[in-house]
ROFI-173410 format. One record per residue: y, x, z of N, C-alpha, C, CB in turn; residue in three letters. Coordinates in steps of 0.05 Angstrom, whole numbers, plus 5000, padded with zeros to 4 digits. Glycine has a CB too. Layout:
   nnorth   neast    nup   canorth   caeast   caup   cnorth   ceast    cup   cbnorth   cbeast   cbup    aa
        Y       X      Z         Y        X      Z        Y       X      Z         Y        X      Z   ala
...
# end
This chain:
   nnorth   neast    nup   canorth   caeast   caup   cnorth   ceast    cup   cbnorth   cbeast   cbup    aa
     5299    4665   5021      5284     4670   4996     5293    4696   4983      5288     4646   4977   met
     5320    4701   4982      5330     4725   4969     5320    4750   4983      5360     4724   4968   ser
     5318    4749   5010      5309     4773   5024     5279    4779   5017      5312     4768   5055   ala
     5263    4757   5015      5235     4761   5008     5232    4773   4980      5220     4735   5010   val
     5248    4762   4961      5247     4772   4934     5256    4801   4932      5265     4755   4916   leu
     5275    4808   4949      5285     4836   4950     5262    4855   4959      5309     4839   4968   glu
     5247    4846   4979      5225     4862   4989     5202    4864   4968      5213     4850   5015   leu
     5198    4842   4953      5178     4842   4932     5185    4862   4911      5174     4815   4920   leu
     5211    4862   4903      5220     4880   4883     5219    4909   4893      5249     4873   4874   leu
     5224    4912   4919      5223     4939   4931     5194    4950   4929      5232     4938   4961   asp
     5174    4933   4936      5147     4941   4934     5139    4948   4905      5128     4919   4945   asp
     5147    4931   4886      5141     4935   4858     5154    4961   4848      5150     4912   4841   leu
     5179    4965   4856      5193     4990   4848     5180    5015   4859      5222     4989   4856   gly
     5171    5013   4884      5157     5036   4896     5132    5044   4881      5150     5030   4926   lys
     5116    5023   4873      5092     5029   4859     5097    5039   4831      5074     5004   4859   glu
     5119    5028   4818      5126     5036   4791     5134    5065   4791      5148     5019   4780   ala
     5148    5074   4812      5157     5102   4814     5133    5121   4816      5176     5105   4838   lys
     5113    5113   4831      5088     5129   4833     5067    5118   4814      5078     5129   4863   glu
     5074    5117   4789      5061     5101   4769     5031    5106   4764      5074     5103   4744   ala
     5021    5130   4765      4994     5136   4754     4972    5117   4763      4986     5163   4761   pro
     4972    5109   4789      4951     5091   4798     4951    5064   4783      4954     5086   4828   gly
     4975    5054   4779      4978     5029   4765     4976    5033   4735      5005     5016   4771   trp
     4988    5054   4724      4987     5059   4695     4958    5063   4686      5004     5083   4688   ile
     4942    5078   4701      4915     5083   4694     4899    5057   4692      4901     5102   4714   thr
     4905    5039   4711      4892     5013   4712     4900    4997   4687      4898     4998   4738   leu
     4926    4998   4681      4936     4983   4657     4923    4994   4632      4967     4986   4656   trp
     4921    5020   4629      4907     5031   4606     4878    5022   4604      4909     5062   4606   ile
     4865    5022   4627      4837     5014   4628     4834    4984   4619      4825     5018   4656   ala
     4852    4967   4628      4852     4939   4620     4856    4936   4590      4873     4923   4635   cys
     4875    4951   4579      4879     4950   4550     4855    4960   4534      4904     4967   4543   asn
     4843    4982   4543      4819     4992   4530     4796    4972   4531      4810     5019   4543   val
     4793    4959   4554      4772     4939   4557     4776    4916   4538      4770     4929   4586   ala
     4800    4906   4535      4806     4884   4516     4803    4893   4487      4834     4873   4521   leu
     4809    4918   4481      4806     4928   4454     4776    4931   4447      4820     4955   4450   trp
     4761    4941   4467      4733     4946   4463     4717    4920   4461      4722     4963   4486   trp
     4725    4900   4477      4711     4874   4476     4732    4851   4476      4692     4871   4501   asn
     4742    4843   4452      4762     4822   4450     4753    4796   4462      4769     4818   4421   pro
     4727    4792   4466      4718     4767   4477     4727    4763   4506      4687     4766   4476   ala
     4735    4784   4519      4745     4782   4547     4771    4765   4548      4750     4810   4558   leu
     4785    4764   4525      4811     4749   4525     4807    4720   4518      4830     4762   4506   ala
     4783    4712   4510      4778     4684   4501     4785    4663   4521      4750     4681   4493   glu
     4780    4667   4547      4787     4646   4567     4817    4640   4568      4778     4655   4595   pro
     4834    4657   4556      4863     4652   4558     4873    4635   4534      4878     4679   4558   phe
     4855    4624   4519      4862     4605   4498     4882    4615   4478      4873     4581   4511   gly
     4904    4601   4475      4924     4607   4455     4936    4635   4458      4946     4586   4455   glu
     4935    4646   4482      4946     4672   4487     4926    4695   4484      4959     4673   4515   cys
     4903    4689   4474      4882     4709   4472     4890    4733   4456      4856     4697   4461   ala
     4908    4729   4437      4917     4751   4420     4938    4769   4434      4928     4741   4394   his
     4949    4760   4456      4969     4775   4470     4956    4794   4490      4989     4756   4486   glu
     4941    4813   4479      4925     4830   4496     4941    4848   4515      4907     4848   4479   thr
     4964    4857   4505      4981     4874   4523     4991    4858   4547      5005     4885   4507   thr
     4999    4833   4542      5009     4816   4564     4986    4810   4583      5020     4790   4553   thr
     4963    4805   4573      4939     4799   4590     4933    4824   4607      4915     4791   4573   ile
     4933    4847   4594      4927     4872   4608     4947    4878   4630      4925     4896   4588   ala
     4973    4872   4624      4994     4877   4644     4990    4859   4668      5021     4873   4632   thr
     4986    4833   4663      4982     4814   4685     4957    4821   4701      4980     4785   4674   ala
     4935    4828   4687      4910     4834   4700     4913    4859   4718      4888     4838   4680   ala
     4927    4879   4707      4930     4904   4723     4947    4900   4748      4942     4926   4705   ser
     4968    4883   4746      4984     4877   4769     4968    4863   4790      5009     4860   4761   ile
     4953    4842   4781      4937     4827   4800     4916    4844   4814      4923     4803   4786   val
     4902    4860   4798      4881     4878   4809     4892    4899   4827      4865     4891   4787   leu
     4916    4909   4820      4928     4930   4836     4935    4920   4864      4953     4941   4822   phe
     4947    4896   4865      4956     4886   4891     4932    4873   4907      4977     4865   4887   phe
     4912    4864   4893      4887     4857   4907     4875    4882   4920      4867     4843   4888   leu
     4876    4904   4905      4867     4929   4917     4883    4938   4941      4868     4951   4896   gly
     4910    4932   4940      4927     4939   4963     4920    4922   4987      4956     4936   4955   asp
     4912    4897   4982      4902     4880   5004     4877    4892   5016      4897     4851   4994   ile
     4859    4902   4999      4836     4916   5009     4844    4940   5026      4817     4924   4986   leu
     4864    4954   5017      4874     4978   5032     4884    4970   5060      4896     4992   5016   asp
     4897    4947   5061      4907     4937   5087     4884    4932   5106      4924     4912   5084   ile
     4862    4921   5095      4839     4914   5112     4824    4939   5121      4820     4895   5096   val
     4820    4957   5102      4803     4981   5108     4819    5002   5123      4793     4993   5082   val
     4844    5006   5116      4860     5027   5130     4886    5015   5140      4867     5050   5110   phe
     4885    4997   5160      4910     4986   5172     4925    5008   5185      4903     4963   5192   pro
     4952    5008   5181      4968     5030   5191     4991    5021   5209      4979     5047   5169   arg
     4996    4995   5209      5020     4985   5224     5015    4957   5234      5045     4986   5206   ser
     5028    4950   5256      5026     4923   5266     5042    4904   5248      5038     4921   5294   ser
     5057    4915   5229      5073     4899   5210     5057    4894   5184      5100     4912   5204   arg
     5032    4901   5183      5016     4898   5159     5014    4869   5151      4989     4910   5162   asp
     5018    4850   5170      5016     4822   5163     5036    4814   5142      5019     4805   5188   gly
     5060    4824   5144      5081     4818   5124     5074    4830   5098      5108     4827   5134   lys
     5063    4854   5098      5055     4867   5073     5033    4852   5060      5046     4896   5079   arg
     5015    4841   5075      4993     4825   5064     5004    4799   5051      4973     4817   5086   leu
     5023    4787   5065      5035     4762   5054     5050    4768   5027      5055     4750   5074   val
     5065    4791   5027      5079     4798   5002     5060    4804   4979      5097     4822   5007   arg
     5038    4817   4985      5018     4822   4964     5007    4796   4953      4996     4839   4975   asn
     5001    4777   4970      4991     4751   4961     5012    4737   4944      4983     4733   4985   leu
     5037    4740   4951      5059     4728   4936     5061    4740   4908      5085     4731   4951   met
     5058    4767   4906      5058     4780   4880     5035    4771   4863      5057     4811   4883   val
     5011    4769   4875      4988     4760   4860     4991    4732   4850      4962     4762   4877   val
     5000    4714   4868      5004     4686   4861     5025    4682   4840      5011     4669   4885   gly
     5047    4697   4842      5069     4695   4823     5060    4705   4795      5094     4710   4833   phe
     5046    4727   4795      5037     4738   4769     5018    4719   4755      5023     4765   4773   thr
     4998    4708   4770      4979     4690   4758     4993    4664   4749      4956     4683   4778   ile
     5012    4654   4766      5026     4630   4760     5043    4632   4735      5043     4622   4783   gly
     5059    4653   4733      5077     4656   4710     5061    4661   4685      5097     4679   4715   thr
     5039    4676   4686      5023     4681   4662     5010    4655   4654      5002     4702   4667   phe
     5001    4638   4673      4988     4613   4666     5008    4594   4653      4976     4600   4691   ser
     5033    4594   4661      5053     4578   4647     5056    4588   4619      5080     4580   4662   leu
     5057    4614   4615      5059     4626   4589     5035    4619   4571      5061     4657   4591   phe
     5011    4617   4584      4987     4610   4570     4982    4580   4567      4963     4623   4583   ala
     5002    4564   4576      5000     4535   4575     4976    4524   4590      4999     4526   4545   lys
     4973    4535   4614      4952     4525   4632     4966    4516   4658      4931     4547   4638   gln
     4979    4492   4657      4995     4483   4680     4979    4479   4706      5009     4457   4673   pro
     4954    4471   4704      4939     4467   4728     4935    4493   4744      4911     4455   4722   thr
     4927    4514   4730      4924     4540   4742     4951    4550   4753      4912     4561   4723   val
     4973    4545   4738      4999     4554   4746     5007    4541   4773      5020     4548   4725   ala
     5002    4515   4775      5010     4500   4799     4993    4510   4823      5005     4470   4796   val
     4967    4515   4818      4950     4524   4840     4958    4552   4849      4921     4525   4831   leu
     4968    4569   4831      4976     4596   4838     5003    4597   4851      4976     4613   4813   ala
     5022    4580   4842      5049     4581   4852     5053    4564   4877      5069     4572   4831   leu
     5036    4544   4881      5039     4526   4904     5039    4541   4931      5017     4505   4904   ala
     5022    4561   4934      5022     4576   4960     5049    4588   4968      5001     4597   4959   pro
     5066    4591   4948      5093     4602   4955     5107    4584   4975      5110     4604   4929   trp
     5102    4558   4974      5115     4539   4992     5107    4545   5021      5107     4510   4985   leu
     5083    4558   5024      5075     4565   5051     5080    4595   5057      5045     4560   5055   met
     5078    4612   5037      5080     4640   5042     5109    4649   5048      5070     4655   5018   leu
     5129    4636   5035      5156     4644   5041     5164    4638   5070      5175     4628   5022   val
     5160    4613   5080      5166     4609   5108     5148    4625   5127      5164     4580   5115   pro
     5124    4631   5119      5106     4648   5136     5117    4676   5138      5078     4648   5124   leu
     5127    4687   5116      5139     4713   5117     5164    4713   5134      5146     4723   5088   his
     5180    4693   5132      5204     4691   5148     5197    4689   5178      5221     4666   5140   arg
     5176    4673   5184      5168     4670   5212     5157    4697   5223      5147     4648   5215   asn
     5142    4711   5207      5132     4737   5216     5155    4757   5221      5113     4749   5196   leu
     5175    4756   5204      5199     4773   5208     5213    4766   5234      5218     4771   5184   thr
     5218    4740   5238      5231     4731   5263     5215    4738   5287      5237     4701   5261   glu
     5188    4736   5285      5171     4742   5308     5173    4772   5315      5142     4735   5302   gln
     5173    4789   5294      5176     4818   5299     5203    4825   5311      5172     4833   5272   asp
     5224    4811   5302      5251     4815   5313     5251    4807   5343      5272     4800   5298   thr
     5240    4784   5349      5239     4775   5377     5223    4795   5394      5227     4747   5379   arg
     5201    4805   5384      5184     4824   5399     5200    4849   5405      5159     4830   5383   thr
     5215    4859   5385      5231     4883   5389     5253    4878   5410      5244     4892   5363   asp
     5265    4855   5409      5286     4848   5429     5274    4846   5457      5300     4822   5421   glu
     5251    4834   5459      5238     4831   5485     5230    4859   5496      5213     4813   5484   glu
     5220    4876   5479      5213     4903   5487     5238    4918   5497      5200     4919   5464   lys
     5260    4915   5482      5285     4928   5490     5295    4919   5517      5306     4924   5469   lys
     5293    4893   5522      5301     4882   5548     5284    4893   5571      5300     4852   5548   lys
     5258    4896   5566      5240     4907   5586     5242    4937   5589      5211     4899   5580   arg
     5255    4950   5570      5257     4979   5571     5234    4992   5557      5258     4988   5599   gly
     5217    4976   5543      5195     4988   5528     5206    5000   5502      5173     4967   5522   asp
     5190    5017   5490      5199     5029   5465     5193    5010   5441      5184     5056   5460   lys
     5212    5007   5423      5207     4992   5399     5196    5011   5378      5234     4978   5389   val
     5187    5001   5356      5171     5017   5337     5188    5039   5324      5159     5000   5316   glu
     5214    5036   5323      5231     5056   5311     5237    5079   5330      5256     5044   5300   cys
     5232    5076   5355      5239     5097   5375     5218    5118   5375      5243     5085   5402   gln
     5226    5143   5381      5206     5165   5383     5188    5160   5408      5219     5192   5386   pro
     5163    5168   5405      5144     5165   5427     5139    5192   5441      5117     5153   5417   val
     5128    5190   5464      5122     5215   5480     5093    5221   5480      5133     5212   5508   gly
     5084    5238   5499      5056     5245   5501     5038    5221   5507      5052     5266   5522   pro
     5050    5200   5518      5033     5176   5525     5028    5158   5502      5047     5161   5547   glu
     5037    5165   5478      5033     5149   5454     5004    5143   5449      5046     5162   5429   ala
     4996    5119   5441      4968     5113   5437     4957    5129   5414      4965     5083   5431   pro
     4932    5139   5418      4919     5154   5397     4897    5137   5385      4907     5181   5408   arg
     4905    5115   5372      4886     5096   5362     4872    5106   5336      4899     5069   5356   asp
     4849    5095   5330      4834     5103   5306     4844    5086   5283      4804     5099   5310   gln
     4839    5096   5259      4848     5082   5235     4826    5083   5214      4874     5094   5223   val
     4821    5060   5201      4802     5059   5179     4774    5053   5189      4801     5085   5165   gly
     4758    5043   5170      4730     5036   5176     4714    5062   5179      4718     5019   5153   trp
     4700    5064   5201      4685     5088   5208     4666    5097   5186      4670     5084   5234   met
     4653    5078   5173      4633     5085   5153     4645    5096   5127      4616     5061   5147   val
     4671    5091   5122      4684     5099   5097     4701    5124   5100      4700     5076   5087   leu
     4711    5130   5123      4731     5151   5126     4718    5178   5133      4751     5144   5147   lys
     4734    5199   5129      4725     5226   5136     4726    5230   5167      4742     5247   5122   thr
     4710    5248   5177      4707     5251   5206     4733    5263   5219      4684     5269   5212   ser
     4749    5278   5204      4772     5291   5216     4798    5274   5214      4777     5317   5203   gly
     4797    5250   5203      4821     5235   5198     4835    5227   5225      4815     5210   5182   leu
     4820    5217   5244      4832     5208   5269     4845    5230   5284      4811     5195   5286   asp
     4833    5254   5284      4845     5276   5299     4871    5285   5286      4825     5300   5300   lys
     4871    5288   5259      4895     5296   5245     4918    5276   5249      4890     5300   5215   gln
     4911    5250   5249      4931     5229   5253     4942    5231   5281      4919     5202   5248   arg
     4924    5234   5301      4932     5236   5329     4951    5260   5333      4908     5238   5347   ser
     4944    5283   5321      4961     5306   5323     4988    5302   5310      4947     5330   5311   asp
     4988    5288   5288      5014     5282   5274     5032    5264   5291      5009     5270   5246   ala
     5020    5245   5304      5035     5227   5322     5049    5244   5344      5018     5205   5334   val
     5033    5262   5356      5044     5279   5376     5065    5299   5366      5022     5295   5390   gly
     5062    5309   5342      5080     5329   5331     5106    5316   5322      5067     5343   5307   arg
     5104    5293   5307      5128     5280   5297     5140    5260   5316      5122     5267   5270   leu
     5125    5252   5336      5134     5233   5356     5139    5205   5343      5159     5243   5370   lys
     5123    5199   5323      5124     5173   5310     5097    5160   5313      5133     5176   5280   val
     5096    5135   5323      5070     5122   5326     5066    5103   5302      5069     5106   5352   ala
     5078    5080   5302      5076     5062   5280     5092    5073   5256      5085     5033   5287   ser
     5080    5075   5233      5093     5086   5210     5089    5115   5206      5122     5080   5212   gly
     5070    5127   5221      5066     5156   5219     5057    5164   5190      5044     5165   5239   ile
     5042    5147   5177      5034     5154   5149     5059    5155   5131      5014     5133   5139   tyr
     5076    5135   5133      5099     5134   5115     5118    5157   5120      5114     5108   5120   asp
     5122    5165   5145      5139     5187   5151     5126    5214   5142      5145     5189   5182   val
     5100    5216   5146      5086     5241   5137     5087    5244   5107      5057     5241   5147   ser
     5083    5221   5093      5084     5222   5064     5112    5229   5054      5074     5195   5053   lys
     5132    5217   5066      5160     5223   5058     5166    5252   5063      5180     5205   5074   ala
     5155    5263   5085      5159     5291   5091     5147    5309   5070      5148     5298   5119   leu
     5122    5302   5061      5109     5318   5041     5124    5317   5014      5080     5308   5037   ala
     5135    5294   5008      5151     5291   4983     5176    5309   4985      5158     5262   4978   lys
     5189    5308   5008      5214     5324   5011     5208    5354   5009      5227     5317   5037   arg
     5184    5361   5017      5177     5390   5017     5165    5398   4990      5157     5396   5038   ala
     5166    5379   4971      5155     5385   4944     5126    5392   4946      5171     5407   4930   asp
     5111    5378   4964      5082     5383   4967     5066    5359   4958      5076     5390   4996   arg
     5078    5340   4943      5064     5315   4937     5059    5311   4908      5080     5292   4948   tyr
     5080    5307   4892      5076     5300   4864     5062    5322   4848      5103     5294   4851   phe
     5041    5314   4833      5024     5332   4817     5010    5353   4834      5042     5346   4796   phe
     5006    5346   4859      4990     5362   4877     4965    5347   4885      5007     5370   4902   lys
     4945    5360   4898      4921     5346   4906     4927    5321   4923      4903     5364   4922   pro
     4947    5322   4940      4954     5298   4956     4960    5274   4939      4979     5304   4974   leu
     4974    5278   4918      4983     5257   4899     4959    5248   4882      5006     5267   4881   trp
     4943    5267   4872      4921     5260   4855     4900    5243   4870      4907     5285   4844   ile
     4894    5251   4895      4875     5236   4911     4885    5207   4916      4869     5250   4937   glu
     4910    5205   4922      4921     5178   4929     4921    5160   4905      4950     5181   4939   asn
     4930    5170   4882      4931     5154   4858     4903    5147   4848      4947     5168   4836   glu
     4885    5166   4851      4857     5160   4843     4845    5138   4861      4840     5186   4845   ser
     4851    5139   4886      4841     5119   4905     4852    5091   4898      4848     5126   4934   ser
     4877    5090   4888      4889     5065   4881     4875    5053   4856      4919     5068   4874   lys
     4867    5070   4838      4852     5060   4814     4825    5051   4822      4850     5083   4793   phe
     4810    5066   4838      4783     5059   4845     4783    5034   4863      4769     5082   4861   val
     4802    5032   4881      4801     5008   4899     4806    4982   4883      4823     5011   4921   arg
     4821    4984   4861      4826     4960   4845     4801    4951   4830      4848     4965   4825   ser
     4782    4969   4826      4757     4961   4813     4739    4945   4831      4743     4986   4803   leu
     4742    4949   4858      4725     4934   4877     4730    4904   4875      4730     4944   4905   val
     4755    4894   4878      4758     4865   4875     4751    4855   4847      4787     4857   4881   pro
     4755    4873   4826      4747     4865   4799     4717    4859   4799      4754     4887   4779   leu
     4701    4876   4811      4672     4871   4812     4666    4845   4826      4658     4894   4827   cys
     4680    4839   4848      4675     4814   4863     4683    4790   4846      4691     4814   4889   trp
     4705    4792   4831      4713     4770   4814     4693    4765   4792      4741     4775   4802   ile
     4684    4786   4779      4664     4784   4757     4638    4773   4768      4660     4811   4744   val
     4630    4782   4792      4605     4772   4804     4607    4742   4810      4598     4787   4829   ala
     4630    4733   4820      4634     4705   4826     4634    4689   4800      4661     4700   4841   ala
     4646    4700   4779      4646     4686   4753     4618    4683   4742      4664     4701   4733   trp
     4602    4704   4745      4574     4702   4736     4557    4683   4752      4561     4730   4737   leu
     4563    4681   4778      4549     4662   4795     4555    4634   4786      4556     4666   4824   val
     4581    4629   4779      4588     4602   4769     4574    4595   4743      4619     4601   4765   cys
     4568    4616   4727      4553     4612   4702     4523    4613   4706      4562     4633   4682   asp
     4515    4615   4732      4487     4616   4739     4472    4641   4728      4473     4591   4730   arg
     4488    4662   4724      4476     4688   4716     4473    4705   4742      4495     4703   4695   glu
     4452    4698   4757      4449     4710   4784     4442    4739   4784      4429     4694   4799   leu
     4424    4747   4766      4416     4775   4765     4440    4794   4757      4393     4779   4745   ala
     4455    4788   4735      4478     4804   4729     4499    4804   4752      4491     4795   4703   pro
     4502    4780   4765      4521     4778   4787     4514    4797   4810      4523     4749   4797   ala
     4488    4798   4816      4479     4816   4838     4483    4845   4830      4449     4811   4844   ala
     4478    4852   4805      4482     4879   4796     4511    4888   4798      4472     4883   4767   leu
     4529    4870   4789      4558     4876   4790     4567    4879   4819      4574     4854   4776   val
     4557    4861   4837      4564     4863   4865     4555    4889   4877      4552     4839   4881   ala
     4531    4898   4869      4521     4924   4879     4538    4947   4870      4491     4928   4871   leu
     4548    4946   4846      4565     4967   4835     4590    4971   4853      4574     4961   4806   val
     4600    4949   4865      4624     4951   4882     4619    4968   4906      4633     4923   4890   ser
     4594    4971   4915      4589     4986   4940     4596    5016   4937      4559     4983   4948   val
     4585    5030   4916      4593     5058   4913     4623    5061   4907      4577     5071   4891   pro
     4634    5042   4893      4663     5043   4888     4679    5041   4914      4671     5020   4869   leu
     4670    5024   4932      4683     5021   4958     4681    5047   4974      4670     4998   4974   leu
     4658    5060   4973      4655     5086   4987     4672    5108   4974      4625     5095   4987   phe
     4673    5108   4948      4689     5128   4934     4719    5124   4941      4685     5126   4903   ala
     4728    5099   4941      4756     5094   4949     4761    5103   4977      4762     5064   4946   tyr
     4743    5096   4996      4747     5104   5024     4749    5134   5028      4725     5093   5041   gly
     4733    5149   5014      4733     5178   5017     4758    5190   5005      4708     5190   5005   arg
     4765    5180   4981      4790     5191   4968     4814    5185   4985      4793     5178   4940   leu
     4816    5161   4995      4839     5153   5011     4840    5169   5037      4839     5123   5017   lys
     4818    5171   5051      4818     5185   5077     4823    5215   5073      4791     5180   5091   ser
     4812    5227   5052      4819     5255   5046     4849    5258   5042      4803     5265   5021   his
     4861    5240   5027      4889     5241   5022     4905    5239   5048      4898     5219   5003   his
     4898    5219   5065      4912     5215   5090     4908    5238   5109      4903     5189   5104   met
     4884    5249   5110      4879     5272   5128     4896    5296   5119      4849     5279   5128   gln
     4898    5301   5093      4915     5323   5083     4944    5318   5089      4910     5327   5053   ala
     4953    5293   5086      4981     5286   5092     4987    5293   5121      4986     5256   5086   ile
     4970    5285   5139      4974     5289   5168     4972    5319   5174      4954     5273   5184   tyr
     4954    5333   5161      4951     5362   5166     4977    5376   5159      4927     5373   5150   ala
     4989    5369   5137      5015     5381   5130     5036    5374   5150      5024     5373   5102   phe
     5037    5348   5158      5057     5339   5178     5054    5354   5204      5054     5309   5183   ala
     5030    5363   5211      5026     5377   5236     5038    5405   5236      4996     5379   5241   asn
     5047    5414   5213      5061     5440   5212     5091    5437   5212      5052     5456   5187   thr
     5101    5413   5215      5130     5408   5212     5140    5394   5237      5135     5390   5188   gln
     5166    5393   5239      5180     5379   5261     5203    5363   5249      5190     5398   5283   arg
     5208    5340   5260      5231     5323   5252     5247    5315   5276      5221     5299   5236   ile
     5271    5305   5271      5288     5294   5292     5292    5264   5285      5315     5309   5294   thr
     5287    5247   5305      5291     5219   5302     5318    5211   5315      5268     5202   5314   ile
     5337    5202   5298      5363     5195   5307     5365    5164   5309      5385     5206   5289   asn
     5368    5154   5333      5369     5125   5338     5397    5114   5330      5363     5118   5367   leu
     5396    5092   5315      5421     5078   5307     5416    5049   5313      5428     5083   5276   ile
     5424    5040   5337      5418     5013   5346     5388    5010   5349      5429     4992   5326   gly
     5377    4989   5336      5348     4985   5337     5335    4998   5313      5341     4955   5338   thr
     5350    5013   5297      5339     5027   5274     5338    5057   5280      5356     5022   5248   ser
     5328    5072   5261      5326     5101   5266     5326    5116   5239      5300     5108   5282   ala
     5336    5140   5240      5336     5158   5217     5321    5184   5224      5365     5165   5208   leu
     5301    5190   5208      5285     5215   5213     5297    5237   5195      5255     5210   5207   ala
     5305    5259   5207      5316     5281   5192     5298    5306   5196      5345     5287   5200   thr
     5299    5323   5176      5282     5347   5176     5299    5370   5164      5256     5343   5159   trp
     5304    5390   5181      5320     5412   5173     5348    5403   5163      5306     5428   5150   asn
     5358    5383   5177      5384     5372   5170     5385    5352   5147      5402     5394   5164   gly
     5362    5347   5134      5360     5329   5112     5347    5303   5120      5344     5342   5088   his
     5359    5280   5112      5346     5254   5118     5319    5252   5103      5364     5231   5111   pro
     5299    5242   5117      5272     5240   5105     5264    5211   5103      5252     5255   5122   val
     5267    5196   5125      5258     5168   5125     5276    5151   5142      5229     5166   5135   ala
     5277    5125   5136      5294     5106   5150     5277    5084   5161      5316     5095   5132   trp
     5280    5077   5186      5265     5055   5199     5283    5032   5204      5252     5065   5225   cys
     5277    5009   5193      5292     4985   5197     5273    4961   5200      5312     4980   5173   asp
     5277    4945   5221      5259     4923   5227     5230    4932   5230      5261     4901   5204   glu
     5227    4956   5242      5200     4966   5248     5185    4977   5224      5184     4945   5259   gly
     5199    4980   5201      5185     4990   5177     5199    5016   5168      5186     4969   5155   arg
     5183    5037   5166      5193     5063   5156     5192    5063   5126      5177     5086   5168   trp
     5214    5073   5114      5216     5076   5085     5226    5104   5079      5235     5054   5073   arg
     5216    5116   5059      5225     5142   5051     5253    5140   5039      5206     5156   5031   glu
     5269    5161   5042      5295     5162   5030     5294    5180   5005      5316     5173   5050   leu
     5298    5169   4982      5296     5185   4957     5317    5207   4956      5297     5167   4933   pro
     5307    5231   4951      5326     5253   4948     5309    5276   4937      5339     5261   4976   asp
     5322    5294   4923      5308     5317   4912     5305    5338   4933      5322     5328   4887   lys
     5282    5352   4934      5279     5374   4954     5298    5396   4948      5250     5384   4954   pro
     5307    5410   4969      5325     5432   4965     5309    5457   4957      5341     5438   4991   thr
     5322    5477   4948      5309     5502   4941     5304    5521   4964      5325     5517   4919   ser
     5315    5513   4988      5312     5530   5011     5284    5527   5023      5333     5524   5033   arg
     5274    5547   5037      5247     5544   5049     5249    5524   5072      5237     5571   5060   pro
     5227    5509   5076      5226     5489   5097     5214    5499   5122      5211     5464   5087   tyr
     5223    5489   5145      5213     5500   5171     5185    5492   5177      5232     5491   5193   pro
     5171    5509   5191      5145     5503   5202     5148    5495   5231      5125     5527   5200   thr
     5126    5487   5244      5128     5479   5272     5137    5502   5289      5100     5469   5281   ala
     5130    5526   5282      5137     5549   5298     5167    5556   5296      5120     5573   5291   glu
     5179    5551   5272      5206     5561   5268     5227    5539   5267      5207     5576   5243   gly
     5218    5513   5269      5237     5492   5266     5254    5489   5292      5223     5465   5260   ala
     5279    5480   5289      5296     5474   5311     5303    5445   5311      5321     5492   5311   met
     5302    5432   5334      5310     5404   5336     5340    5402   5334      5300     5392   5363   tyr
# end
């Protein structure tokens, strides 16, 4: 349980650090409740706690949007654990708020899945560990090991939503950095280390996509609510609104990913194996750490020295 909670806090901390996508959603929820106080009426005695309602709603919508991101742009064979953790965050947020709002039935329905999700997450972790051990025994490469020219050049994202150049840029980045699973995380960490991310187009597109993607499940929830109230025409209209939002999210996200990979294609890194884990370094600086098949960026400030390009870098 403690390990799962640690990962949940890790995910929450990561999103809080890159706040604009979530903060913008939180502001929008507060504005909506201020503009139409009737939206808070279903929360009964807590209807006056608009800030608390907005915070809970923004967290739920943000992580529902992240679930949509997993479905539309899957990037790793370990996405199953990420999906489970997102469901746990959503359930925990709804459950704890429902307890605060004195709605025990909703709280039980929201928190009960934890009894299944915690062991499911543990089983997925153990399965991934066994898979890595079996690969190591057979002499196959585990996900933290560098790949060669034979690395799979698989496609990513729904064809109808993504930009045409995304797959090529991703394929080239895999060949350049020699990272297959986790190539997005390593490329993003590399852009951050090079001071090419925050307050740059890469960052703006990503955070904008996070905001837009959260509006898609919101439309679906509102449409379902209207259907329950037998308001079929408004429900159909709201559901139709989600379609352009879905396309806008897909294009923003794929533009961001394509630019991330394009930058990575100008760089080189060294992957240093440490047991079944690995450390990616760039120009002598640690960039990302891979543990249990999951790449994580290593927080550090970029240096003032110029960074190497593919032509001038030395392994």
